[in-house]
C-alpha positions as CSV (number, residue, x, y, z in Angstrom):
1,X,-81.7,-8.7,28.6
2,X,-80.3,-12.2,28.8
3,X,-79.5,-12.0,32.5
4,X,-83.0,-10.5,33.3
5,X,-84.7,-13.3,31.3
6,X,-82.8,-16.1,32.9
7,X,-83.5,-14.6,36.3
8,X,-87.2,-14.5,35.6
9,X,-87.5,-18.1,34.4
10,X,-84.9,-19.7,36.6
11,X,-87.1,-20.0,39.7
12,X,-84.5,-18.0,41.6
13,X,-86.6,-14.9,41.7
14,X,-87.8,-13.7,45.1
15,X,-91.3,-14.8,46.1
16,X,-92.5,-11.2,46.0
17,X,-91.9,-9.9,42.5
18,X,-93.6,-6.8,41.1
19,X,-97.0,-7.6,39.6
20,X,-95.7,-6.2,36.2
21,X,-93.2,-9.0,36.0
22,X,-95.7,-11.8,36.7
23,X,-96.1,-14.2,33.7
24,X,-99.8,-14.1,32.7
25,X,-99.6,-16.2,29.5
26,X,-97.2,-18.5,27.7
27,X,-97.3,-20.4,24.4
28,X,-94.9,-22.9,22.8
29,X,-94.2,-22.3,19.1
30,X,-92.4,-24.9,17.0
31,X,-89.4,-23.4,15.2
32,X,-88.4,-26.0,12.7
33,X,-86.6,-23.8,10.2
34,X,-84.6,-20.5,10.2
35,X,-87.5,-19.0,8.4
36,X,-89.7,-19.8,11.4
37,X,-87.2,-18.0,13.6
38,X,-87.1,-15.0,11.3
39,X,-90.9,-14.9,11.0
40,X,-91.3,-14.9,14.7
41,X,-88.8,-12.1,15.3
42,X,-90.4,-10.1,12.5
43,X,-93.8,-10.5,14.1
44,X,-92.5,-9.3,17.4
45,X,-90.9,-6.3,15.8
46,X,-94.1,-5.4,13.9
47,X,-96.2,-5.6,17.1
48,X,-93.7,-3.6,19.1
49,X,-93.5,-0.9,16.3
50,X,-97.3,-0.8,16.2
51,X,-97.4,-0.2,20.0
52,X,-94.6,2.4,19.7
53,X,-94.9,3.7,23.3
54,X,-92.5,4.0,26.2
55,X,-89.5,3.0,24.1
56,X,-90.8,-0.5,23.4
57,X,-88.2,-2.5,21.4
58,X,-87.1,-6.0,20.5
59,X,-83.7,-7.4,21.4
60,X,-82.6,-10.5,19.5
61,X,-79.7,-12.1,21.3
62,X,-80.1,-15.5,19.6
63,X,-76.6,-15.3,18.0
64,X,-75.0,-14.7,21.4
65,X,-74.1,-18.2,22.6
66,X,-72.3,-17.3,25.8
67,X,-75.3,-18.4,27.9
68,X,-75.1,-21.8,26.2
69,X,-71.5,-22.7,27.1
70,X,-72.3,-24.4,30.4
71,X,-75.4,-26.2,29.1
72,X,-75.4,-29.7,27.6
73,X,-75.4,-29.5,23.8
74,X,-78.8,-31.3,23.6
75,X,-80.4,-28.6,25.7
76,X,-78.8,-25.5,24.2
77,X,-81.1,-22.7,23.0
78,X,-81.4,-21.5,19.5
79,X,-83.6,-18.4,20.1
80,X,-83.4,-15.7,22.7
81,X,-85.5,-12.6,22.2
82,X,-86.9,-10.0,24.5
83,X,-89.5,-7.4,24.0
84,X,-89.2,-4.6,26.7
85,X,-90.1,-1.1,27.4
86,X,-87.6,1.5,28.3
87,X,-84.0,2.3,27.2
88,X,-82.6,-0.1,29.7
89,X,-85.3,-2.8,29.4
90,X,-87.0,-1.6,32.6
91,X,-90.3,-3.3,31.8
92,X,-90.0,-6.8,30.1
93,X,-93.1,-7.6,28.1
94,X,-92.3,-10.8,26.3
95,X,-89.4,-13.3,26.6
96,X,-88.8,-15.8,23.9
97,X,-86.4,-18.7,24.4
98,X,-86.0,-22.4,23.7
99,X,-83.2,-23.1,26.3
100,X,-83.6,-26.7,27.5
101,X,-86.2,-27.4,24.8
102,X,-84.5,-26.4,21.5
103,X,-86.8,-25.9,18.5
104,X,-89.8,-25.3,20.9
105,X,-89.7,-21.6,21.6
106,X,-91.6,-20.5,24.7
107,X,-93.1,-17.0,24.6
108,X,-93.7,-15.8,28.1
109,X,-95.8,-12.7,28.5
110,X,-95.5,-10.5,31.5
111,X,-98.4,-8.6,33.0
112,X,-96.5,-5.4,32.1
113,X,-97.1,-1.8,33.0
114,X,-99.5,-0.4,32.1
115,X,-101.3,-3.7,32.0
116,X,-103.9,-2.5,29.4
117,X,-101.2,-1.8,26.8
118,X,-99.4,-5.1,27.6
119,X,-102.7,-6.9,27.1
120,X,-103.3,-5.4,23.7
121,X,-99.7,-6.4,22.7
122,X,-100.1,-9.9,24.0
123,X,-103.6,-10.5,22.4
124,X,-102.5,-9.2,19.0
125,X,-99.3,-11.4,19.1
126,X,-101.2,-14.5,20.1
127,X,-103.7,-14.1,17.2
128,X,-100.9,-13.8,14.7
129,X,-98.9,-16.6,16.3
130,X,-101.9,-19.0,16.1
131,X,-102.6,-18.0,12.5
132,X,-98.9,-18.6,11.5
133,X,-98.3,-21.7,13.7
134,X,-101.7,-23.5,14.2
135,X,-99.9,-26.2,16.2
136,X,-98.6,-23.8,18.8
137,X,-99.9,-24.7,22.2
138,X,-100.6,-22.8,25.3
139,X,-98.5,-23.6,28.3
140,X,-99.8,-23.7,31.9
141,X,-98.8,-21.0,34.3
142,X,-98.2,-21.9,37.9
143,X,-99.7,-20.1,40.8
144,X,-96.5,-18.2,41.4
145,X,-96.4,-17.0,37.7
146,X,-93.9,-19.7,36.5
147,X,-94.3,-21.7,33.3
148,X,-94.0,-25.4,32.9
149,X,-94.4,-27.9,30.1
150,X,-96.7,-30.9,30.5
151,X,-94.2,-33.1,28.7
152,X,-91.2,-32.7,31.0
């Protein structure tokens, strides 16, 4: 899951990616405490369990710091979570990470497949996120499905 997520957000992805992998929404959530981290992961797990189809599950790799070893300490991530469908993460739905912006978790939502189910998952999560973190802010999506922060 880590390799797939880094590939998706690194800008190294081929120009022609499957429509299901295209980022359609992104939000930045401030994670100021361990409780914030735990609440976000629990929220992702609740929504995945409520969907319950096509083997949807949450992988929390936040404690795996191997991807941080080549990154400057000030840029190292503290959260890395993926929500995907399929036993081998065939269809990523949500990627959560704060790599290069620690304490500011970006949730990047893929179009998914089928898109209707992914839309329900995304909309439900966004409602709960905004309720729990009213200072969360939407991030702009580029024409090619990338995400960027206006303050970088």
